[in-house]
N, C-alpha and C positions, 0 to 999 in steps of 0.2 A: 423349727427348721434349722439346718446347719448354717453356720456363718458364711461359708463359701456360696451356698445357695442364695442367701440374703444379699451377698455382694453382687452376684450375677443379676438378680432381680433389680437391684437399685440401678445398676448399669444400664440394664434394658429399659427401665422406665425413664431414664434420663436421656435416651437417644431418640430424638424426634423423627429421624429418618427411619429408624427401625419401627417405630409406631405407625408411621404412614404405610410402610411396606406390609406390615402384618395386617393392618386394617383393609388394605386393598385385596390382599390374598383372601382373607376370611369373607369379605362381602361377595367377591366374584365366585368363589368356590361354593359358597352356601346357595347363592342364587341359581348357579348352574346345576347344582345337585337337585334342588327343588323342581326345577324345570324338567330335568331328565327323568325324574321319577314319575312325572305325570304321563310318560309314554309307555309305562309298563302295562303288559296285557292283563296283569292280575293286581290285586290290592298289595300295596308295598308291604304293609305289616305282615300280611300272610306269607309273602315271599321271604321276608326277613326271619320270620319264626321257622319256616321251612329250612332256611339256610342254617339257622341256629341248631336245629335238630340234626341236620346232616353233619355239622362240624362236631357236635356232641358225640354222635355215634362214632365218628372217625377217631377222636381223641380217646374215647373210652376204650376202644379196641385197637389202639395204634400199633402195638407190637404185631398183631396179626396182620394188619393191612401193610405194615412196613415190610414184613417178610414176603408177602405176595408181590408187592411193588418191586422190590429188589430182584426177585426171581424173574419177573417178566421184563424188567429193564435189562438184565443181563442176557436174557434170551434174545432181546433185540439187538444186542451188540454194544450196549453201554458198558464201560468199565466202572464199576461201582466201588466206592471207597467209603468207610465209615469212620467218623471222627468223634471221640468221646468228648474233647474239649478244644478250645481255640488253638492251643499249641499243636495238637495233633493235626488239625485241619490245615494249619499253615504248612506244616512239614509235608503233608501229602501233596499240596500244590507245588511246594518247592521241589519235591522229588520228581514231579512230572515235568517241571521246567528244566531241571538238571538233565533228565533223560532225553529231552528234546533238543538240548543245547539251546535253549531260547534265550534271546536278548530283549526282545520288544514284545510287550503284552498289551493288548487292547482290551479294555475292561468296560463292561456295561454296568449300570447301577445295580448294586446288591447290597442289601442291609446286612446280610451275613458277613460280607467282606469287611464292612465297617465294624461289625461286632467283634471279629477275630483280629482286626487291625492288619489286614493282609498286605495292604499297600506298603506300609512301613517295613514289614519283614522282607518283602521282595526287593524293595529299594536298597535296604541294607545289604542284601546279597548281591548287589550290582546290576539288577535288572531294571529296565525302564518300564514303567507302568503308567499308562495314559488312560485316564477316565474319559469316556466318549459321550456320556450323557451331558447335554450342555450345562445344566446346573452343577453337576459334579465336576466337570471340567473347569468351571469358573472358580469353585471353592478350592480345587486342587492347586490352581495357579496361585491362589491367595494364601495357601497353607492353612486352611480353616476346615473345620468339620461341617458336614451338611446340617442345615438348620431346620429341615423338615423332611419327613419320610418321603414325600412326593416331590416337593419343590426345594431342592437343596440350597438354592440361592435366594430363598424367599426374603432374607434379611437385607438384601442389597437393592439400591436403586440403580437405574440404568447408567447414571454418571459414575457410580462405583465400578460397574462392569467396564465402562469405557476407559476409566483410569487403569484398571488392572490389565486390560488388553494393550493399552498404550506402554505400560511398564514391562509386561512380560513377553508380548508378542511383537513389539515395535510398531503397532498400528497407530497412526495419527489419532489423537484423541477425538472421539465422537460419542454422543449419547444417542445416536440413531439406532434403534433396536435392529432393523433389517441389516444394517451394515455390520453390526456386531455379530449377528447370527451367520451371515455370509462368511465373515473372517474365520469363525470357529469352524464352519463346514470346510473351508479350504485347508485349514491347519490339521484337521483330523482325518481328512480323506486318505492321505498317505499312510497314516497309521493303520487304518483298516487293511490297506493293501499289503503292507510290509510286516504286519504282526506275525510273530511265530505262534502265539497262543491267543485265543480269545477266552475271556473269563466273563461269565454272567451269573446272575442269580436265577431262581426258579419261582414263579408265582404259584404254580400248582404241579404236583405230580399225580397222575392218573393211575390208580391201582390196577384197574382191569386191563389196561394195555401197556403199562410200564412207560407211559409217555411223559414228557416235560412240557409244560405250558409257560410261555413267557409273553409279557405284554410290554409294548413300547409305542409311543407316539412318534418319536423322532426317526426311528429306523435303526438306531445304533445297536439295539439288541440283536436285530436280524443280521446286521453286518458282522458283529463279533462271533455269531453262531453259524455263519455261512462262509466268510472269506478266509480266515486263518485255517491252516491245515489241522490244528488241534483245538477242540473246544472243551473247556473245564466249566462245569456248572456246579454252583454252591447252593445247597438247599437245606433248610432247617427240617428236622425229621417230622415236624407237625404239618407240613404244608401239602398234605394229601387230600385228594378227593377219590371217592370209590369208583365213579363210572363217568362216562362222557356226559350223561344226563346231569349228574351232580356238577360237573365242570360248567355245563351250560347255565345252570342256576347261578353259580358264582360269577360267571362272566356277564350275567344280566344285571348284577348288582355292583360289582367292584368298579367298573368304569364310571357308572352313574354316581356313585359315592365319591370316587376319587376326583374326576375332572368334569363331571356333568356330561359325559358322552355316553351314547348307547352302546358303542363298542370302541375300544382302543383301536388306533389306526392299524397297528400291526399286532395281531395275535399269532404267535408261532407255536405250532405243535411239533415236537421233535421226538421221533421214535427211535432213531438209529443213526449211526454214522452214514457217510456217503456209501451208496451201494454200487456194485460193479456196473460200469458204463454210464454212470451219472457224471455230468460235466463238472459240477462244483458242489461244495459242501465239505466239512472236515472229514479227514480220514479216520480220526479218532475223536470219540466223545467220552469224557470222564465225568462222572457224577460223584460229588463229595457230600455225603449226608452227615450233617453236623448236629450233634446233641448239645453239647456246651450248657448243660443245666436244664434242658427241656424235659428230660426223664424225671428229674426231681420235681420240677414244677408241675408235671402232670399228676402226681400223687399228693400235691399240696392243696390247700383250699384256694389257691389262685389258678388252678388248672384251666378255668374258663378263659383266661388270657390267651391260651393257646389256640383259641378259635379264630383269632385275629387274622384277617387276610391282607393287612397292610395297605389299606386304602387311604389313610390319613384323614378320614372324615371327622374323627373325634378331635383332632388337633384344630381343624378349621372351625369347629362349633364351640370349642372351649373358650370361655371369656378370659381365663387366666393365660393360656397359650397366646391368645391374641394380643396380650399386653407384654409378655416377656419373651416370646420366641423360643425356638429349640435350644439355643446355646446356653440358655440359663439353667437347663436341667443338668445339674452337676452333683457328684457325690460330696460327702462331708469333707473330703480332701481336694475338691475342685476337679475330679476327673469327669470328663464329659461322657454322656451316654448316647449311643446311636439312636436310642428310642426316646422321644420326648412326648409332651402332651399327656393326656389321660392314660392312654395305653402304655406310654413309656413309664409313667409313675407306677405302674403295676408290673410291667415286664422286667424293668431295670432291677428293682429289688428281688423280683422272683428268680432272675438268672444270675445276678452279680452280687446279690447279698443285701439283706434288710439293713444291716449295720451301716453299709456305705450309701445306699440309695433309698432307704425307707422314708427319709424326710421329704421326698419328692411328692408323696401322696397328700401332704398337707397343703400343697399348692393347688387346691381345688375348692370350688364353691359347692360341690355336690349338687349342682343344679339339675343334673340329668341330661343336659344337652348332648353329652357324648353318647349316652345310651341311645337317645332318639336318632342320632345320626348314624350309629353303627349298622352296616348292612347285614351283619349276622347277629344283631340284637344282644351283644355282650352287655352284661349288667355291670358297667364300669363303676358307677357309684358304690355298689356293694363291694366290689373288689378293692376299691380305694379305702373303704372303711376297714376292710381286713388287713391291708398293708398298715394302716395307722394303728391297728390293734396290736400288731406284731412288731412294730418298729420301735426304736427308742430304748426305753429302760429295760434292764434285765428283769426276769420274773420275780426275783427276790425283792426288788424295789417296788413292785406293783402292789404289795400288801401293806405298804407303809404310807402315811400321809406325806405329801410333798411339803418340806419345810419352807419352801418359798411361796406356798399358796396361802393367801391371807383369808380364804373363806373359813366360816366356822367349822370347828372340828366335826360337829355332828353332821354337817352337810358333806364334808369330805368323806367320812366314813360311810355316809348314806350312798354317795355316789360310787364308792368303791364296791359296796354291797350290790348295787345295781349292775355295775360292771362285771362283777363276778357272775351274776346270774345271766347277763346278756352274752357273756363270752362263750357260753355253751348252749347249743340249740335246745337240748333236752331240759337243762335247768331253767331257761327262759320260758319254754313252753309250760313247764310245771308252775312257775311263777305267775304266768298269765292265768292259768286255770284257778289258782288259789285266789288271785285278785278277782276273777270273775265270780267265784263262789261267794266271797265276802261282799261283793257289790250288791248281791241280792238280800243280804242280811243287814247291812248298815244303811242308815239314812243317807240321803244325797251328800256327796262329798262337799258341796258348796256350803251345807249347814255346818259340819264339824271342822271344816278348814277355817271357819271364822272364830273358832275358840281362841282365847288369848294365848294358849300355849304354842300356837303356830305362828309362822313368821310374818304373816300379813298377805301372803299370796291370794288367799280366798277373799280378802277384803275387796278386791276389785276384779278378780278373775274366777270363773267357774272351773272346777276340775271335773272332766267328763267321767261318767260312770264306766268302768272297764267292761268290755264286751264279754258276753258269756261265752262266745266262741272266737278265739283269736283270729285276726285278719289273716295271718300267715296260713292258718289251717284252710280257711275259705279260699284264699288265693292259690294255694298249691293244688287244691282239688280242681279248680278251674284251669290252671296252667297245665296240669297233667292231661286234661282232656284236649287242650289245644295242641300240646306237643305230640301226643299220640296221633291226632288227625294230620299234623304236619308231616310226621314220619311216614304215615301210610300213604300220603300223597307223593312222597318222594321215592317210593319203592315200587318195583314190579308187583303185580298182584300176587297175593298169597305169600309174600316173603316179609319177614320182620327182622331187621338187623339187630334189634335189641335182644331177641331170643336166639338169634343165629349170627355170632360174630364172624363165621366163615361165610360172609356174604358172597354169593356166587356172582360171577361177572355175567354181564348184565343182559337180561331179557328186557327189551325196551317195551314201553307202552304201545298198544296197537295204534297204528297210524290213523290220524284224523283224515276225513275226506280232503282232497287236494283242492285248493282254490283254483280259479281259472288262471290261465297263463296270462291273459290280458291284464287282469287285476294285479297279479304278482309283479308283472313288468312295470306297470304304472307305479306301484308302490315302490319298487326298487329304484326306478328313475327318480322319483321324488326325494328318497333318502340319499341317493348318491349326489344329487344336485345340491342338497342342503349341506353336504360335507365338502363341497367345493369341486366335485368331479363333474364330468359331462357324459352324456350318453347320445349316441347316434344310432337310430334304429334303421336297419336296412334289410333287404332281401339277400340271401346267401349269394346269389349271382352278382350282386352289386358291391360286395365287400372290397374287392380288389380296387375298383374305381374310386370308392369312398376313401379308402386308406391311402391311396397314392395322392389324391387331392390333398388330404390332410398333411401328408409329409412335404409335399411341394409348396403349400402355403407357408410352411415354416422353414423352408429352405434346408430340409434335412435329407442328406444324401447317404447316410450310413446308419444302420441300426444293429442292435443286438436282438436276437430272436430265438424263440423256441424252434426246433427243427420242424420241417414241413409236415411230417406225419402227425404232429400235435396241433396243427392248424388246418383251416379249411383247405381242401384240395386245390392245388395249383396257385395258392395265394402267393407264396414266396417266389415262385417262378415268375409270376406277373410282375412282382416288384423288381426282381433282378433285371428282367427285360426292359423295365422302364429306367434302369440306371441306378437303382438303390443297392448299395453294398450291404450284404447281410452277413453278420458274424454269429457263430454259435459258441463262442468262448468269451469269457469276461473281457470287457473293453472299457476301460475307465474314460475313454475319450467320446464314447457314443453318447448322443444326446437323447436318443429314444430307445426304449425297450419294448418289443412286441411279444406278447404271451396270449395263450388262451386262458380259459377259466373253466374249471370242470363243474362249478356251481356258484351260486350267489344266493344271498340272504336278503330277502325283500324288506324285512322290517327294520334292518340296519344299514342297507346299502353296501353290503359286504361281498367282496369277491373272494373265491375259495381256489387257491392254486397249490395243488400237491406237487412235490418234486417227483422226479422220475426220469427215465431215459428220454433224452431229447428235450427236457424241460430245464432251461437255464435259469437257475434261481436269481443270479445276480442281474438278469435282465429287468427285475422289478426293484433293484436296489441302486445300481450305479448311475443309470441315466437320470436326467432331470425330468423326462417325460415317460410315463408308463401308458402303453396302449394294450388294452385287453379285449379279446374277442369272445363273446359270450352268446350262447344259444338260449333263446328265451325259454325253451322248455326245461333248462337247468336251473331256473330260479325257484328257490324254495321259500316257504313262508318264514321259518324261524331257524334259530341256531341249532337246537337239538336235532332237527331233521338232518342238517348238514353234517354234524359231528358223528353221526352214526352211518354215514355213507362208507361204502367199502373202500373207495379210493382214499378217503381221508384217514381211515384207520390203518391202512397198509402201506402208506407212503413213508419214506424215510423221514420226511419233514413236510409240514403244510404251512403255508402263509395265508392268513385270513386278513385281507387288506380292506380298510374302510376309509377311503379317500386319500388325499395327499399327505405326505409327511408334515408334521407340524410340531411346534414347541411354544410354551408360554412361560419359559424359565426366567426370562428377564422382565421383571416388573409386571407379570401377568399379561404381557402384550403378545397376543397370538401372532405368530410368524409362520408362513407356509414354506415348506421346503427346507427342512433342517438337514438330515442325512439322506433320506430317501427322496423319491421324485416329488417335485412341486406340482406336477399336473398328472391327473389320472383321467384317461379318456376310454370309455367303454363303447365298442361297436357291438350292438346287440342284433343278432340275426333272428328275425321274426319269421 
């Protein structure tokens, strides 16, 4: 391993605060993940293999899917840019900022942004860039890099954050997490309102619809994609899924693996800019598709790393990451990588060069915990071994014994002969067959290993007889059967993406019989309550009375609301007559926002709110209380049913909301009400 890497490891191991923070993160994340996986409707391994097959198919035909995605995104009204490398990606964003005359940029968490070092470039150009994710905001104030894909400030204790806020924000020192979160919310609120441009990442791009999918628990991603007049999304070219059904599969796995949730609080589907007569939303949306080495990685023996969906589960499971943290993963010259842990030890050399980052793969026990945790079943131990095989010495040095190695020369040459055979799949398979043939002709190895000519291994250990049929051959046969079955279950009947790269957009599976409304309403209420929301079931004629009582009990006299045609007839008139002021434009001072909901998902407690004429999106963002009116007949069993609704597919944007806004970025301490509402109340019309 490089000296710079060794130095970072020693520093991390000597930091007891870091050790405690990393242990706390790993323990809570792993326990939450295991608990969340028990709620899956199918076997977890089956879903993971299906997700692996879906990602494999997408990456195998990436150019075809990318062309389809770009065409549909442009037809939706997105302005699409392609960047070959980091410099070009930065220049594209700079050009958009110059064209808009931008001065203030509100930024949501984006790993691509870290990868291309976007903040530094924008700041050097005189722009003010503010990270709005709480963890990113903290490390930005400290001048540090994020320490974790998911939890950027995982290396800090609450006292560290308190001291940072005291020094940078003038807040009296405190280590009370709720106070620190409230301070961050206050400081960032005006940034959202004043920003000229909002910049975000993209979790998934949906090929069949040209849509962008973003996930956020705090609500900042919805803020930066809704409030500023211009939205710029940064997306790696590999982050595609083919259909809404594929997206539903990924959304069933990613939050469970990342944070132990069935659904992220805010799942945003973005199809287009604001449409005519819509009250809010950006007037322009730009999508910057970044290659930056991904095309080369795709045709290498590390291509499977592109299957990654950035959940961070492998970091939490890795015993090495748990000891050294993300900041220890540096190049031979001490340059930090935005990607750490097992996946980072593969992606970093794959994207940024074996010579600089190949040594990271040696910081692994190859225990397989990362593979077991991966929601798309990436074989990370195998990829780490491939990085090790390609890193370090040039090919010319590989054929000579290492002069610093004190092992017997016969052993050194023997290991090199084995390495030569093992480096090529065909040579290794041939060697196995030869060994299997000789194993039938020779006496047991344990007999002839005891001959004096041998080293003594056989004096106390038996050497197993080589198998007549190599394990890899047997395993691949079984794996092909499982993978084929997984692909078939992920496709519409009669279609095979392997044989047909031009995968047509999507004919959905025939719908299952609908469960009873009473059962679905009970399940939805249970899930919503578990998330911290409340539900009030009433008759349509009673909604005005119930809602007015709710507002009066909280002394709320003014609200932001959807227009009357999007709510039960006469509801807003009744509220106005009772003295409630109703606004249909963004109002940062409003304490409550009133909306409808076109659908809900019973198994996750999720509300579905498409944008549209008369549907004020910021009513679910700016107030501290969100009130939603839902008809019981609009509750569906699962996410795939909802994602295929016509209103969801045709809206300019859709918010899937699962409970109140939340964060756990400070010492894994769950705090409700970060950027979005701290309360979600549903009035369900039975």
